[in-house]
C-alpha positions in Angstrom: 177.7 141.1 81.5 180.6 143.5 80.9 180.5 145.4 77.9 183.5 146.0 75.6 184.1 148.2 73.0 183.8 147.1 69.3 187.3 146.6 67.5 186.6 145.0 64.3 187.9 146.8 61.2 186.6 147.1 58.0 187.3 144.5 55.4 187.5 144.0 51.8 185.4 141.3 49.8 188.8 139.8 49.1 189.9 139.7 52.7 186.3 138.5 53.6 187.0 135.5 51.4 189.8 134.9 53.2 188.6 134.9 56.3 185.7 132.5 55.4 188.6 130.1 53.8 190.3 130.4 57.8 187.4 129.2 59.0 187.1 126.0 56.9 184.8 127.1 53.9 185.8 125.6 50.3 186.1 128.6 47.9 186.5 127.2 44.3 185.8 130.8 42.3 187.4 133.4 44.7 185.8 136.2 42.1 182.3 134.9 42.1 182.3 134.5 46.0 184.2 138.3 46.0 181.3 139.4 43.6 178.4 137.3 45.5 179.4 139.2 48.9 179.3 142.5 47.5 176.1 142.0 46.7 174.8 139.9 49.4 177.0 142.1 52.5 179.2 139.6 54.5 176.6 139.9 57.6 173.9 138.5 55.6 175.7 135.6 54.0 177.4 135.0 57.4 173.5 134.1 59.0 173.4 131.3 56.0 176.7 129.9 57.4 175.4 129.1 60.5 173.4 125.8 59.7 177.2 124.4 58.1 179.1 125.3 61.4 180.0 123.5 64.5 181.0 125.4 66.2 180.4 128.8 65.6 183.0 130.3 62.9 184.0 126.6 62.0 182.6 124.7 59.1 181.9 121.2 59.1 184.3 119.3 56.7 183.5 119.8 52.7 181.0 122.8 53.2 181.4 124.9 50.0 180.9 128.6 49.3 178.1 127.2 46.3 176.4 125.0 49.9 176.0 128.4 51.5 174.7 130.4 48.4 172.5 127.6 47.5 170.7 128.0 50.9 170.2 131.5 50.6 168.6 131.0 47.3 166.4 128.3 48.6 165.6 130.9 51.3 164.5 133.6 48.9 162.0 131.4 47.0 160.8 130.4 50.7 160.3 134.1 51.3 158.6 134.6 48.1 156.1 131.8 48.7 155.3 133.0 52.3 154.5 136.4 51.0 152.1 135.1 48.8 150.2 133.4 51.1 150.7 136.0 53.7 149.3 138.7 51.4 146.1 136.3 50.6 145.4 135.8 54.7 146.4 139.5 55.0 143.6 140.7 53.0 140.9 138.5 54.1 141.5 139.5 57.4 141.1 143.2 56.7 137.8 142.4 54.7 136.4 140.2 57.7 136.9 142.8 60.6 135.8 145.7 58.4 132.4 144.0 57.6 131.9 142.6 61.1 133.0 145.6 62.8 131.1 148.0 60.8 127.8 145.5 61.3 128.1 146.0 65.1 129.3 149.2 65.7 128.9 151.3 62.4 131.7 153.4 60.5 133.5 154.8 63.3 132.9 152.6 66.5 136.1 151.9 66.4 136.9 155.4 67.3 135.2 154.6 70.7 137.3 153.4 73.5 133.9 152.0 75.0 133.8 150.0 72.4 136.9 147.7 73.1 138.6 145.8 76.0 138.9 147.7 79.3 142.8 147.5 79.0 143.3 148.0 75.6 145.3 151.2 74.8 142.8 152.7 72.7 144.2 156.0 72.9 146.9 155.0 71.9 146.5 152.9 68.9 143.6 155.9 67.8 146.6 158.4 67.3 148.8 156.4 65.6 145.8 155.2 63.1 145.2 159.0 62.8 148.5 159.2 61.9 148.9 156.4 59.4 145.4 157.8 57.5 146.8 161.3 57.9 150.1 159.8 55.6 148.0 157.9 52.7 148.4 158.8 49.6 145.3 156.5 48.4 142.8 158.6 46.2 139.6 157.0 48.5 141.3 158.3 51.3 141.9 162.0 49.9 138.1 161.8 48.4 137.0 161.2 52.1 139.4 164.2 53.1 138.2 166.6 51.0 134.6 165.3 51.3 134.0 164.9 54.7 134.4 166.6 58.1 135.3 163.4 60.3 139.1 163.1 59.0 141.6 161.9 60.4 138.8 159.5 61.2 137.9 157.0 58.5 135.2 154.7 58.3 136.2 151.2 59.4 135.6 149.9 56.3 138.0 152.5 54.7 140.5 152.7 58.1 141.2 148.8 57.5 142.4 149.4 54.4 144.9 151.8 55.5 146.1 150.8 59.0 149.3 148.6 58.8 148.9 144.8 59.6 150.3 145.5 62.9 147.8 147.5 63.8 145.3 145.5 62.6 146.5 142.9 64.9 146.4 145.1 67.9 142.6 146.3 67.0 141.8 142.5 66.8 143.5 141.9 70.4 141.8 144.6 71.8 138.4 143.8 71.0 135.9 142.6 73.4 135.7 138.9 73.0 132.0 139.2 71.6 133.2 141.0 68.8 136.1 138.8 68.2 134.2 135.6 68.2 132.3 135.9 64.8 135.6 136.9 62.8 137.4 134.0 64.6 134.7 131.4 63.7 135.0 132.3 60.0 138.5 130.4 60.7 137.2 128.2 62.5 139.4 129.4 65.5 139.1 130.2 69.2 139.7 134.4 69.4 142.8 133.3 71.4 144.3 131.5 68.8 143.2 133.9 66.1 144.9 136.7 67.6 148.3 134.7 68.4 148.2 133.9 65.0 147.7 137.2 63.8 150.4 138.3 65.7 152.8 135.8 64.3 151.8 136.4 60.7 152.9 140.1 61.5 155.9 138.9 62.5 157.1 136.7 59.8 155.5 139.6 57.4 158.0 141.7 58.8 161.2 139.4 58.5 159.9 138.8 54.2 159.8 142.2 53.8 163.2 142.8 55.3 164.7 139.9 53.7 165.8 137.9 56.7 166.4 134.5 57.0 163.6 132.4 57.4 164.9 128.3 56.7 166.5 127.7 59.9 165.5 130.7 62.2 163.9 130.2 65.4 160.9 132.2 66.0 161.0 135.2 68.4 156.8 135.7 68.2 155.8 132.0 68.4 152.5 131.3 67.3 150.1 129.7 70.3 148.9 126.1 68.6 145.3 124.5 68.8 144.6 121.8 71.4 143.5 119.2 68.8 145.9 115.9 68.6 147.2 117.2 65.1 148.7 120.2 67.0 150.6 118.8 69.7 154.1 117.3 70.5 156.4 116.4 68.7 155.0 119.1 67.0 156.3 122.6 68.3 155.9 126.2 67.5 159.5 127.2 67.0 160.9 126.6 63.3 158.6 126.8 60.2 156.5 124.0 59.9 153.9 125.1 61.9 153.6 128.9 60.3 153.0 126.9 57.1 150.3 124.9 58.7 148.6 127.7 60.0 149.0 130.0 56.7 147.5 126.4 55.0 144.3 126.1 57.7 143.5 129.9 57.2 143.7 129.8 53.8 141.4 126.7 53.4 138.4 128.9 55.2 138.2 131.4 52.9 136.2 130.6 50.1 138.3 133.0 47.7 141.2 131.2 48.5 141.0 127.8 47.8 142.3 127.2 44.4 145.5 129.2 45.6 145.5 126.9 48.5 145.8 123.9 46.8 148.3 125.2 44.4 150.5 126.6 47.3 150.8 123.6 48.8 151.9 121.6 45.7 154.5 124.5 45.0 156.0 124.4 49.1 156.2 120.6 48.7 158.3 121.0 45.5 160.6 123.4 46.7 161.1 121.4 50.1 162.1 118.1 48.2 165.6 119.9 47.5 166.2 121.4 51.2 169.9 123.3 52.1 172.6 120.8 51.8 172.8 121.3 55.6 173.2 118.8 58.3 169.5 118.2 59.7 168.2 120.5 57.6 164.2 119.3 57.8 165.0 119.6 61.7 165.9 122.8 61.1 162.7 123.6 59.5 160.6 122.0 62.2 159.8 119.1 59.7 159.2 115.7 61.0 160.2 113.2 58.4 156.3 112.5 57.6 155.5 116.2 57.2 153.7 115.4 53.9 151.0 113.3 55.8 150.7 115.1 58.6 147.2 115.9 59.2 147.4 119.6 59.9 149.3 119.6 56.3 147.6 116.8 54.0 143.9 117.9 54.1 141.3 118.0 51.0 
């Protein structure tokens, strides 16, 4: 593909609203629209326009600025709900991995490449882990640094609280299956499924952290679905619904999260009762019409 120079020029908020109107968006309150664009940035707002356009840059008849902004607000609350669940899942995974690895290999077994899968890029992972430990301002890290000679290496039950979620995911993927299996068993999953779900959760967490659009996004990092009949077609791993399913499934296997999981389910259902006013809103989230009674969602 031949590249061309970027030729778009800066536009005032007034011109941005005018451009949206030229593309068919109904704007009943121009000052309010300009104010919201000054807060959101045009390109963030334009991402929420996608579900209301056919073809690109041509709005469906009757679509208003308020319709698009309501989709943004819907997505904001959705991100909050997912962030809450992801925190529960991430904290539990950190604890489970620290416990099982420490039991098998002791405080510093993670510093030994021989304890991992032969093709795992251990030296790169450990180098980055030491950097993360060195940057940490946690009091327990500072205490260890002042008292013990092993620093910047930290015991596994400490370093799992310091490493990023992405590094935790890499660690699990790099483990030998004999070490993965007890951890995966906690969640009643096969190790390869848990590894995939962890990688996907890191991706979703990063989208949430950067306030990126979720509700109608096609995932770039897709979760592998289990082989059970409840996870087969027409269910796909492309959009939001399987992410909701896997979060609910993971939390269901965490005794300390049972109560949260039950209330989170209700809050998700209440939120999805008022989807954006875009055509095929449920399809854009990967939701079948009977999603509330889907076996992988609606269990005790």
